C-alpha positions as CSV (number, residue, x, y, z in Angstrom):
1,M,0.0,0.0,0.0
2,M,2.8,2.4,0.8
3,E,4.4,1.6,-2.6
4,E,1.2,2.5,-4.4
5,N,0.9,5.8,-2.5
6,I,4.5,6.6,-3.6
7,K,3.6,5.7,-7.3
8,F,0.2,7.7,-7.1
9,N,2.2,10.7,-5.6
10,A,4.7,10.5,-8.4
11,L,2.0,10.3,-10.9
12,E,0.2,13.2,-9.4
13,S,3.3,15.2,-9.4
14,K,4.0,14.5,-13.1
15,V,0.4,15.4,-13.9
16,L,0.7,18.8,-11.9
17,D,3.9,19.5,-14.0
18,L,2.3,18.7,-17.1
19,L,-0.7,21.1,-16.3
20,E,1.9,23.7,-15.3
21,N,3.7,23.2,-18.6
22,Y,0.4,23.4,-20.6
23,K,-0.6,26.7,-19.0
24,K,2.8,28.2,-19.9
25,I,2.5,27.1,-23.6
26,K,-1.0,28.3,-23.7
27,E,0.1,31.7,-22.5
28,E,3.1,31.7,-24.9
29,L,0.7,30.8,-27.7
30,V,-1.5,33.8,-26.9
31,V,1.6,36.1,-27.0
32,L,2.7,34.5,-30.2
33,E,-0.6,34.8,-31.9
34,T,-0.9,38.6,-30.9
35,E,2.7,39.2,-32.3
36,N,1.8,37.3,-35.4
37,T,-1.5,39.5,-35.9
38,R,0.5,42.6,-35.3
39,L,3.3,41.6,-37.9
40,K,0.5,40.7,-40.3
41,N,-1.0,44.1,-40.1
42,K,2.5,45.8,-40.3
43,L,3.1,43.9,-43.4
44,R,-0.3,44.8,-45.0
45,D,0.4,48.4,-44.1
46,S,3.9,48.2,-45.7
47,Q,2.4,46.6,-48.8
48,V,-0.1,49.4,-49.1
49,H,2.6,51.9,-48.6
50,S,4.7,50.3,-51.2
51,L,1.8,50.4,-53.8
52,N,1.2,54.0,-53.0
53,L,4.9,54.7,-53.6
54,M,5.0,52.9,-56.9
55,E,1.8,54.9,-58.0
56,E,3.5,58.1,-57.0
57,V,6.6,57.1,-59.1
58,K,4.4,56.5,-62.0
59,R,2.8,60.0,-61.5
60,L,6.0,61.7,-61.3
61,K,7.4,60.0,-64.4
62,V,4.3,61.2,-66.2
63,V,4.9,64.8,-64.9
64,N,8.5,64.6,-65.8
65,G,7.5,63.4,-69.3
66,M,5.3,66.4,-69.7
67,S,7.9,68.8,-68.3
68,G,10.3,68.5,-71.2
69,N,12.6,65.7,-70.1
70,Q,13.6,63.8,-73.3
71,E,14.0,60.5,-71.6
72,Y,10.5,60.5,-70.0
73,K,9.0,61.9,-73.2
74,K,10.4,58.9,-75.2
75,M,9.1,56.5,-72.5
76,M,5.5,58.2,-72.6
77,K,5.4,57.9,-76.4
78,L,6.4,54.3,-76.3
79,K,3.6,53.7,-73.7
80,M,1.1,55.6,-75.7
81,N,2.0,53.7,-78.8
82,K,1.5,50.3,-77.0
83,L,-1.9,51.4,-75.6
84,I,-3.0,52.6,-79.1
85,K,-2.0,49.1,-80.4
86,E,-4.0,47.5,-77.7
87,V,-7.0,49.6,-78.6
88,D,-6.7,48.9,-82.2
89,S,-6.5,45.2,-81.6
90,C,-9.7,45.4,-79.5
91,I,-11.5,47.2,-82.1
92,A,-10.5,44.6,-84.7
93,Q,-11.7,41.9,-82.4
94,I,-15.2,43.7,-82.0
95,K,-15.5,44.0,-85.7
96,T,-14.7,40.4,-86.5
97,N,-17.1,39.2,-83.8
98,S,-20.0,41.5,-84.9
């Protein structure tokens, strides 16, 4: 009977240790999930900011093209020609489908 009490106490001690470890891991999980959410939000904000900066760069290139800079004028002319070709292609497809 004494030996059974010793085994029971040892088992009880191990269960209590497991419960304590479980609580610690659960608390750590909450902290990590919070950090994960924060980092995801930060990443999303950074991506939005990056897209905004890319749009600003495009606008600045257009402004530079209009201001007389030859390099940007050439670039804008090439873009315009590409867009005109796409429109012409769409018009041709509409005519063939009609």
